[in-house]
C-alpha positions, 0 to 999 in steps of 0.5 A: 110813043116816046115822050120828047123831053126838052134839054131842061127837063132832061137836066132836071131828071138827071139831077133827080137820078143822081140820088137814086140807086140802080133799081134794076141791073141788066146782065147777059140776058139783055132785054129779056121779057123778065127784065122788061116786065120788071122795068114796066113794074118799076116805071108804074110805081116810080116815074124815074128809074135808074138801070145799071148795065152789067157786062155791056159795051157802049154799043150794046148799051145803046141797043138795050136802051132802045129796046127797053124804051120801045118795050116800055113806052118810056123815054131815055133821060140820060146815061153816065157810064153803065147806068141809064135813066128811064122816065115815064110820067105817072098816069093819073087814075080817078 
């Protein structure tokens, strides 16, 4: 259920992401259930979350990103180096 973003939307989100600190750091355990739960909690509280990958090469980062998008039903908004942005619109509750 990955939300498709336009180029303009991704650009706007990356602009917002520049001012964010990495809220989650992912180490050698990768996309463990604890990491997924933490990202899930962060996405519920904030629609845009910056994640920093530690000790992962480009290929590993791409795999981890795909796993996290799938597990959290979020959208990958962009990456620079070892940081990635994940976006999921907030659910309006009545």
